[in-house]
OpenMM code with the backbone's topology and positions (N, CA, C; nanometers):
from openmm import Vec3, app, unit

residues = "MET LEU ILE PHE VAL MET VAL HIS GLY ALA ASP VAL GLN ASP ARG ASP GLY ALA PRO ASP LEU LEU ARG ALA ILE ARG SER ARG HIS PRO TRP LEU ARG GLN VAL PHE ALA ASP GLY GLY TYR ALA GLY ASP LYS LEU LYS ASP ALA MET ALA GLY HIS GLY ARG TRP THR ILE GLU ILE VAL LYS ARG SER ASP ALA ALA LYS GLY PHE VAL VAL LEU PRO ARG ARG TRP VAL VAL GLU ARG THR PHE ALA TRP LEU GLY ARG CYS ARG ARG LEU ALA LYS ASP TRP GLU LYS SER ILE GLU SER ALA THR ALA PHE ALA HIS ILE ALA SER ILE ARG MET LEU THR ARG ARG ILE VAL ARG HIS CYS LYS THR ALA".split()
positions = [
    Vec3(0.1251, -1.2250, -0.2268),
    Vec3(0.1104, -1.0636, -0.2283),
    Vec3(0.1825, -0.9872, -0.2099),
    Vec3(0.1912, -0.8399, -0.2823),
    Vec3(0.2475, -0.7833, -0.2953),
    Vec3(0.2267, -0.6137, -0.2616),
    Vec3(0.3394, -0.5693, -0.2017),
    Vec3(0.3238, -0.4518, -0.1315),
    Vec3(0.4666, -0.3277, -0.2066),
    Vec3(0.3466, -0.2435, -0.2455),
    Vec3(0.4815, -0.1679, -0.3003),
    Vec3(0.4800, -0.0623, -0.2516),
    Vec3(0.5276, 0.0367, -0.2062),
    Vec3(0.5136, 0.1986, -0.1469),
    Vec3(0.5735, 0.3188, -0.2383),
    Vec3(0.4976, 0.4161, -0.2713),
    Vec3(0.5246, 0.5315, -0.3657),
    Vec3(0.4908, 0.6706, -0.2785),
    Vec3(0.5977, 0.7373, -0.2265),
    Vec3(0.5931, 0.8603, -0.1387),
    Vec3(0.5299, 0.9561, -0.2487),
    Vec3(0.4290, 1.0396, -0.2085),
    Vec3(0.3820, 1.1715, -0.2516),
    Vec3(0.4426, 1.3013, -0.1845),
    Vec3(0.4065, 1.4034, -0.2586),
    Vec3(0.4087, 1.5411, -0.1832),
    Vec3(0.2900, 1.5405, -0.0714),
    Vec3(0.2721, 1.6253, 0.0342),
    Vec3(0.1411, 1.5920, 0.1314),
    Vec3(0.0238, 1.6847, 0.0147),
    Vec3(0.0544, 1.7352, -0.1013),
    Vec3(-0.0240, 1.8108, -0.1456),
    Vec3(-0.0983, 1.6889, -0.2567),
    Vec3(-0.1041, 1.6104, -0.2401),
    Vec3(-0.1199, 1.4897, -0.3312),
    Vec3(-0.2575, 1.3820, -0.2657),
    Vec3(-0.3633, 1.3821, -0.2764),
    Vec3(-0.4698, 1.2940, -0.2193),
    Vec3(-0.3726, 1.1630, -0.2462),
    Vec3(-0.4452, 1.0794, -0.1817),
    Vec3(-0.4290, 0.9310, -0.2021),
    Vec3(-0.4728, 0.8871, -0.3289),
    Vec3(-0.5941, 0.9116, -0.3743),
    Vec3(-0.7016, 0.8863, -0.4480),
    Vec3(-0.6016, 0.9530, -0.6099),
    Vec3(-0.5751, 1.0513, -0.6218),
    Vec3(-0.5313, 1.1211, -0.6958),
    Vec3(-0.3551, 1.0212, -0.7396),
    Vec3(-0.3240, 1.0027, -0.6690),
    Vec3(-0.1465, 0.9450, -0.6875),
    Vec3(-0.1814, 0.7620, -0.7092),
    Vec3(-0.2946, 0.7341, -0.6924),
    Vec3(-0.3390, 0.5828, -0.6827),
    Vec3(-0.2458, 0.5280, -0.8256),
    Vec3(-0.2942, 0.6597, -0.9566),
    Vec3(-0.2946, 0.5948, -1.1161),
    Vec3(-0.1650, 0.5619, -1.1016),
    Vec3(-0.0623, 0.6805, -1.0402),
    Vec3(0.0963, 0.6816, -1.0346),
    Vec3(0.1671, 0.5475, -0.9806),
    Vec3(0.1052, 0.4921, -0.9130),
    Vec3(0.1534, 0.3825, -0.7909),
    Vec3(0.1159, 0.2825, -0.9018),
    Vec3(-0.0311, 0.2576, -0.9576),
    Vec3(-0.0711, 0.1200, -1.0071),
    Vec3(0.0055, 0.1356, -1.1570),
    Vec3(0.0207, 0.2354, -1.2069),
    Vec3(0.1214, 0.2382, -1.3404),
    Vec3(0.2905, 0.1844, -1.3068),
    Vec3(0.2716, 0.2440, -1.1940),
    Vec3(0.4623, 0.1567, -1.1397),
    Vec3(0.4666, 0.0198, -1.1290),
    Vec3(0.3488, 0.0308, -1.0423),
    Vec3(0.3526, -0.1470, -1.0163),
    Vec3(0.3316, -0.2472, -1.1667),
    Vec3(0.2761, -0.2026, -1.2540),
    Vec3(0.2153, -0.2588, -1.3946),
    Vec3(0.3600, -0.2604, -1.4459),
    Vec3(0.4293, -0.1625, -1.4483),
    Vec3(0.5442, -0.1524, -1.5610),
    Vec3(0.6589, -0.2791, -1.4436),
    Vec3(0.6583, -0.2766, -1.3087),
    Vec3(0.7398, -0.3832, -1.2658),
    Vec3(0.6935, -0.5192, -1.2699),
    Vec3(0.5502, -0.5357, -1.2531),
    Vec3(0.5011, -0.6878, -1.2414),
    Vec3(0.3724, -0.6798, -1.3411),
    Vec3(0.3801, -0.6943, -1.4353),
    Vec3(0.2611, -0.6600, -1.5511),
    Vec3(0.1940, -0.7793, -1.5234),
    Vec3(0.2064, -0.9489, -1.4429),
    Vec3(0.1299, -1.0032, -1.4389),
    Vec3(0.0044, -0.9894, -1.3498),
    Vec3(0.0053, -0.8648, -1.2596),
    Vec3(-0.0849, -0.8448, -1.1682),
    Vec3(-0.2261, -0.7888, -1.2005),
    Vec3(-0.2871, -0.8389, -1.1781),
    Vec3(-0.4674, -0.8139, -1.2159),
    Vec3(-0.5446, -0.7866, -1.1295),
    Vec3(-0.5144, -0.8295, -1.0023),
    Vec3(-0.6208, -0.7704, -0.9064),
    Vec3(-0.5334, -0.7025, -0.8222),
    Vec3(-0.6864, -0.5380, -0.7461),
    Vec3(-0.5562, -0.4469, -0.6619),
    Vec3(-0.6694, -0.4441, -0.5722),
    Vec3(-0.6521, -0.4149, -0.4514),
    Vec3(-0.7704, -0.4220, -0.3117),
    Vec3(-0.7436, -0.2918, -0.2672),
    Vec3(-0.8219, -0.2055, -0.2440),
    Vec3(-0.8442, -0.0462, -0.1871),
    Vec3(-0.9991, -0.0524, -0.0886),
    Vec3(-0.9462, 0.0741, -0.0279),
    Vec3(-1.0173, 0.1195, 0.0689),
    Vec3(-1.1485, 0.1890, -0.0238),
    Vec3(-1.2460, 0.2138, 0.0647),
    Vec3(-1.3236, 0.3075, 0.0346),
    Vec3(-1.3234, 0.4559, -0.0306),
    Vec3(-1.2127, 0.5290, -0.0060),
    Vec3(-1.2019, 0.6489, -0.0110),
    Vec3(-1.1413, 0.6436, -0.2519),
    Vec3(-1.1247, 0.5097, -0.3012),
    Vec3(-1.0754, 0.4973, -0.4322),
    Vec3(-1.2005, 0.4585, -0.4901),
    Vec3(-1.3580, 0.4440, -0.4434),
    Vec3(-1.4566, 0.3979, -0.4779),
    Vec3(-1.4745, 0.5202, -0.6031),
    Vec3(-1.5736, 0.4695, -0.7083),
    Vec3(-1.5960, 0.5775, -0.7886),
    Vec3(-1.5516, 0.5197, -0.9523),
    Vec3(-1.5570, 0.6071, -1.0407),
    Vec3(-1.5270, 0.5434, -1.1479),
    Vec3(-1.3571, 0.6584, -1.1835),
    Vec3(-1.3401, 0.7334, -1.1151),
    Vec3(-1.2181, 0.7611, -1.1166),
    Vec3(-1.0725, 0.7220, -1.1480),
    Vec3(-1.0586, 0.6205, -1.0517),
    Vec3(-0.9769, 0.5736, -1.0564),
    Vec3(-0.9979, 0.4460, -1.1742),
    Vec3(-1.1001, 0.3961, -1.2072),
    Vec3(-1.1220, 0.3078, -1.2871),
    Vec3(-1.0636, 0.3503, -1.4512),
    Vec3(-1.1207, 0.5324, -1.4526),
    Vec3(-1.1031, 0.5576, -1.5751),
    Vec3(-0.9400, 0.6237, -1.6177),
    Vec3(-0.9329, 0.6115, -1.4969),
    Vec3(-0.7719, 0.6399, -1.5135),
    Vec3(-0.6805, 0.5131, -1.5561),
    Vec3(-0.7164, 0.4447, -1.5169),
    Vec3(-0.6728, 0.2968, -1.5695),
    Vec3(-0.6656, 0.2402, -1.6827),
    Vec3(-0.7954, 0.2598, -1.7151),
    Vec3(-0.8349, 0.2478, -1.8844),
    Vec3(-0.6972, 0.2631, -1.9371),
    Vec3(-0.7221, 0.1428, -2.0415),
    Vec3(-0.5968, 0.1435, -2.1242),
    Vec3(-0.4600, 0.1119, -2.0922),
    Vec3(-0.4577, 0.0769, -1.9153),
    Vec3(-0.3118, 0.0298, -1.8688),
    Vec3(-0.3133, -0.0908, -1.8427),
    Vec3(-0.3738, -0.2123, -1.9120),
    Vec3(-0.4085, -0.3199, -1.8777),
    Vec3(-0.5198, -0.3800, -1.7835),
    Vec3(-0.5247, -0.5251, -1.8214),
    Vec3(-0.6638, -0.5354, -1.7679),
    Vec3(-0.6240, -0.5365, -1.5907),
    Vec3(-0.7472, -0.4579, -1.4894),
    Vec3(-0.7354, -0.4509, -1.3648),
    Vec3(-0.8698, -0.5224, -1.3175),
    Vec3(-0.8862, -0.5583, -1.1840),
    Vec3(-0.9672, -0.5689, -1.1313),
    Vec3(-0.9462, -0.5262, -0.9716),
    Vec3(-1.0312, -0.4022, -0.9745),
    Vec3(-1.0615, -0.3119, -0.8468),
    Vec3(-1.1063, -0.3413, -0.7777),
    Vec3(-1.0770, -0.4308, -0.6461),
    Vec3(-1.1967, -0.4411, -0.5380),
    Vec3(-1.1504, -0.3384, -0.4377),
    Vec3(-1.2962, -0.2454, -0.3683),
    Vec3(-1.2892, -0.1739, -0.2939),
    Vec3(-1.3478, -0.2818, -0.2050),
    Vec3(-1.2606, -0.2437, -0.0831),
    Vec3(-1.3011, -0.3171, 0.0742),
    Vec3(-1.4064, -0.2112, 0.1286),
    Vec3(-1.5219, -0.2558, 0.1625),
    Vec3(-1.5909, -0.1299, 0.2215),
    Vec3(-1.6684, -0.1657, 0.3414),
    Vec3(-1.6643, -0.1034, 0.4358),
    Vec3(-1.7176, -0.1218, 0.5808),
    Vec3(-1.8762, -0.1251, 0.5781),
    Vec3(-1.9569, -0.2097, 0.6134),
    Vec3(-2.0914, -0.2507, 0.5750),
    Vec3(-2.1392, -0.1264, 0.6870),
    Vec3(-2.2484, -0.0395, 0.6167),
    Vec3(-2.3351, 0.0471, 0.6615),
    Vec3(-2.3926, 0.0109, 0.8185),
    Vec3(-2.4685, -0.1237, 0.8266),
    Vec3(-2.4786, -0.1578, 0.9356),
    Vec3(-2.3952, -0.2059, 1.0775),
    Vec3(-2.2833, -0.2067, 1.0225),
    Vec3(-2.1770, -0.2506, 1.1274),
    Vec3(-2.1467, -0.1454, 1.2495),
    Vec3(-2.1628, -0.1937, 1.3628),
    Vec3(-2.1064, -0.0504, 1.4691),
    Vec3(-1.9845, -0.1247, 1.5414),
    Vec3(-1.9302, -0.0168, 1.5616),
    Vec3(-1.7338, 0.0010, 1.6558),
    Vec3(-1.6687, -0.1217, 1.5483),
    Vec3(-1.5872, -0.1710, 1.5963),
    Vec3(-1.4626, -0.2279, 1.5080),
    Vec3(-1.5032, -0.3371, 1.4340),
    Vec3(-1.4682, -0.3322, 1.3330),
    Vec3(-1.5391, -0.4731, 1.2580),
    Vec3(-1.3646, -0.4706, 1.0920),
    Vec3(-1.3527, -0.6489, 1.1765),
    Vec3(-1.2032, -0.6713, 1.0681),
    Vec3(-1.2885, -0.6320, 0.9305),
    Vec3(-1.1928, -0.6190, 0.8379),
    Vec3(-1.2464, -0.5887, 0.6947),
    Vec3(-1.1496, -0.7273, 0.6342),
    Vec3(-1.2076, -0.7542, 0.5480),
    Vec3(-1.1081, -0.8851, 0.4874),
    Vec3(-1.0113, -0.8026, 0.3791),
    Vec3(-0.8871, -0.8289, 0.3812),
    Vec3(-0.7787, -0.7746, 0.2796),
    Vec3(-0.7456, -0.6315, 0.3460),
    Vec3(-0.8187, -0.5680, 0.4286),
    Vec3(-0.8104, -0.4178, 0.4405),
    Vec3(-0.6934, -0.4396, 0.5869),
    Vec3(-0.7143, -0.5238, 0.6682),
    Vec3(-0.6331, -0.5567, 0.7980),
    Vec3(-0.4555, -0.6107, 0.7382),
    Vec3(-0.4694, -0.6730, 0.6247),
    Vec3(-0.3374, -0.6768, 0.5836),
    Vec3(-0.2594, -0.5620, 0.5678),
    Vec3(-0.2935, -0.4838, 0.4872),
    Vec3(-0.2657, -0.3301, 0.4644),
    Vec3(-0.2571, -0.2357, 0.6048),
    Vec3(-0.3182, -0.2486, 0.7078),
    Vec3(-0.3274, -0.1631, 0.7941),
    Vec3(-0.2181, -0.2397, 0.9073),
    Vec3(-0.1588, -0.3662, 0.8670),
    Vec3(-0.1173, -0.3840, 0.9787),
    Vec3(0.0535, -0.4150, 0.9135),
    Vec3(0.0662, -0.3966, 0.7699),
    Vec3(0.1992, -0.3662, 0.7108),
    Vec3(0.2338, -0.1825, 0.8055),
    Vec3(0.1645, -0.1200, 0.7779),
    Vec3(0.1775, -0.0031, 0.7919),
    Vec3(0.1649, 0.0219, 0.9597),
    Vec3(0.1230, -0.1233, 1.0511),
    Vec3(0.1819, -0.0726, 1.1819),
    Vec3(0.3140, -0.1279, 1.1964),
    Vec3(0.3692, -0.2404, 1.0913),
    Vec3(0.4652, -0.2665, 1.1159),
    Vec3(0.5843, -0.1720, 1.0426),
    Vec3(0.5678, -0.1271, 0.9758),
    Vec3(0.6367, -0.0568, 0.8917),
    Vec3(0.6570, 0.1075, 1.0096),
    Vec3(0.5251, 0.1429, 1.1082),
    Vec3(0.5126, 0.2476, 1.1595),
    Vec3(0.6380, 0.2209, 1.3032),
    Vec3(0.6751, 0.1286, 1.3421),
    Vec3(0.7782, 0.0468, 1.3996),
    Vec3(0.9410, 0.1213, 1.4127),
    Vec3(0.9189, 0.1094, 1.2878),
    Vec3(1.0552, 0.2226, 1.2469),
    Vec3(1.0531, 0.3426, 1.3103),
    Vec3(1.1515, 0.4414, 1.3972),
    Vec3(1.1313, 0.5444, 1.4317),
    Vec3(1.1149, 0.6483, 1.3214),
    Vec3(1.2103, 0.6085, 1.2653),
    Vec3(1.2179, 0.7216, 1.1389),
    Vec3(1.0874, 0.7592, 1.0341),
    Vec3(1.0076, 0.6387, 1.0313),
    Vec3(0.9075, 0.6346, 0.9568),
    Vec3(0.7619, 0.6962, 1.0358),
    Vec3(0.7997, 0.6931, 1.1955),
    Vec3(0.6882, 0.6920, 1.2599),
    Vec3(0.6420, 0.8724, 1.2588),
    Vec3(0.7104, 0.9576, 1.2232),
    Vec3(0.6844, 1.1220, 1.1881),
    Vec3(0.7306, 1.1516, 1.0589),
    Vec3(0.6954, 1.2190, 1.0223),
    Vec3(0.7023, 1.2656, 0.9074),
    Vec3(0.8409, 1.3695, 0.8721),
    Vec3(1.0009, 1.3283, 0.9103),
    Vec3(1.0901, 1.3859, 0.9319),
    Vec3(1.1950, 1.3694, 0.8025),
    Vec3(1.1148, 1.3415, 0.6664),
    Vec3(1.2171, 1.3528, 0.5744),
    Vec3(1.1535, 1.5186, 0.5032),
    Vec3(1.2826, 1.5488, 0.4207),
    Vec3(1.2699, 1.6837, 0.3752),
    Vec3(1.2303, 1.6473, 0.1989),
    Vec3(1.2821, 1.5117, 0.1848),
    Vec3(1.2557, 1.4964, 0.0037),
    Vec3(1.1645, 1.3709, 0.0037),
    Vec3(1.1227, 1.3684, -0.0976),
    Vec3(1.0641, 1.2149, -0.1458),
    Vec3(1.1292, 1.1147, -0.1154),
    Vec3(1.2499, 1.1788, -0.2245),
    Vec3(1.3336, 1.0257, -0.2496),
    Vec3(1.3685, 0.9883, -0.1469),
    Vec3(1.4320, 1.0301, 0.0166),
    Vec3(1.4367, 1.0445, 0.1508),
    Vec3(1.3643, 0.9477, 0.1997),
    Vec3(1.2529, 0.9663, 0.1963),
    Vec3(1.0991, 0.9204, 0.2524),
    Vec3(1.1031, 0.7581, 0.1853),
    Vec3(1.1360, 0.7557, 0.0546),
    Vec3(1.1397, 0.6147, 0.0118),
    Vec3(1.2647, 0.5573, 0.0320),
    Vec3(1.3497, 0.5978, 0.0351),
    Vec3(1.4473, 0.5109, 0.0615),
    Vec3(1.4781, 0.4202, 0.2241),
    Vec3(1.3735, 0.5801, 0.3047),
    Vec3(1.4063, 0.4716, 0.5001),
    Vec3(1.2244, 0.4100, 0.4590),
    Vec3(1.1495, 0.3878, 0.3929),
    Vec3(1.0441, 0.3241, 0.3659),
    Vec3(1.1319, 0.1537, 0.3498),
    Vec3(1.1550, 0.1615, 0.2147),
    Vec3(1.2163, 0.0427, 0.1533),
    Vec3(1.3517, -0.0253, 0.2499),
    Vec3(1.3867, 0.0917, 0.3757),
    Vec3(1.4928, 0.0222, 0.4334),
    Vec3(1.4214, -0.0362, 0.5503),
    Vec3(1.3046, 0.0165, 0.5986),
    Vec3(1.2292, -0.0413, 0.6775),
    Vec3(1.1716, -0.2105, 0.6122),
    Vec3(1.0911, -0.1708, 0.4938),
    Vec3(1.0753, -0.3072, 0.4297),
    Vec3(1.1742, -0.4213, 0.4215),
    Vec3(1.2936, -0.3900, 0.4089),
    Vec3(1.4332, -0.4850, 0.3826),
    Vec3(1.4187, -0.5249, 0.5579),
    Vec3(1.4516, -0.4480, 0.6517),
    Vec3(1.4806, -0.4658, 0.7944),
    Vec3(1.3462, -0.5936, 0.7976),
    Vec3(1.2107, -0.5705, 0.7900),
    Vec3(1.1408, -0.5933, 0.7758),
    Vec3(1.1539, -0.7768, 0.7631),
    Vec3(1.1302, -0.7677, 0.6155),
    Vec3(1.1813, -0.9097, 0.5611),
    Vec3(1.3046, -0.9967, 0.6025),
    Vec3(1.4257, -0.9038, 0.6807),
    Vec3(1.5282, -1.0019, 0.7012),
    Vec3(1.4850, -1.0598, 0.8248),
    Vec3(1.3891, -0.9920, 0.9264),
    Vec3(1.3831, -1.0439, 1.0524),
    Vec3(1.3570, -1.1594, 1.0195),
    Vec3(1.2032, -1.1505, 0.9933),
    Vec3(1.1483, -1.2495, 0.8955),
    Vec3(1.2072, -1.3872, 0.8785),
    Vec3(1.2866, -1.3412, 0.7935),
    Vec3(1.3943, -1.4596, 0.6902),
    Vec3(1.4681, -1.5490, 0.8498),
    Vec3(1.5205, -1.5196, 0.9228),
    Vec3(1.6046, -1.5383, 0.9931),
    Vec3(1.5194, -1.6105, 1.1243),
    Vec3(1.3716, -1.5301, 1.1170),
    Vec3(1.3093, -1.6055, 1.2355),
    Vec3(1.2648, -1.7606, 1.1851),
    Vec3(1.2522, -1.7515, 1.0469),
    Vec3(1.2054, -1.8791, 0.9856),
    Vec3(1.3235, -1.9915, 0.9412),
    Vec3(1.4364, -1.9116, 0.9387),
    Vec3(1.5655, -2.0058, 0.9735),
    Vec3(1.5531, -2.0973, 1.0824),
    Vec3(1.5696, -2.0012, 1.1578),
    Vec3(1.5696, -2.0263, 1.2936),
    Vec3(1.4697, -2.1986, 1.3441),
    Vec3(1.3489, -2.1657, 1.2761),
    Vec3(1.2509, -2.2750, 1.3449),
    Vec3(1.2349, -2.3839, 1.2352),
    Vec3(1.3052, -2.3607, 1.1085),
    Vec3(1.3058, -2.4495, 0.9993),
    Vec3(1.4084, -2.5838, 1.0902),
] * unit.nanometer
topology = app.Topology()
chain = topology.addChain("A")
for resn in residues:
    res = topology.addResidue(resn, chain)
    for name in ("N", "CA", "C"):
        topology.addAtom(name, app.Element.getBySymbol(name[0]), res)
């Protein structure tokens, strides 16, 4: 699984920023073929924006209309869990940053922190 973070200004909707994110991912990871997204990305807008940028399978993970209460959605929980882990970093819990570069840097620092802790835990048990 690949997790990639891109920070936009508050005036950019997620749906409108997705093509920029996917193009950045494509340039770094050209082998990527499948993307999971939530219902906010449904429709032709994202597919049309990504036409001509390689072969993609964009799978929209939607909640069933018949579902009542909390329902774990396939693949969606992975994203939400990762956001929760990143949210444990105090600096990322609120929007303190004044620049996109600073916010992106702290998201990378938090990711590095998570990975190093996971590696240490794995080394201790191995």
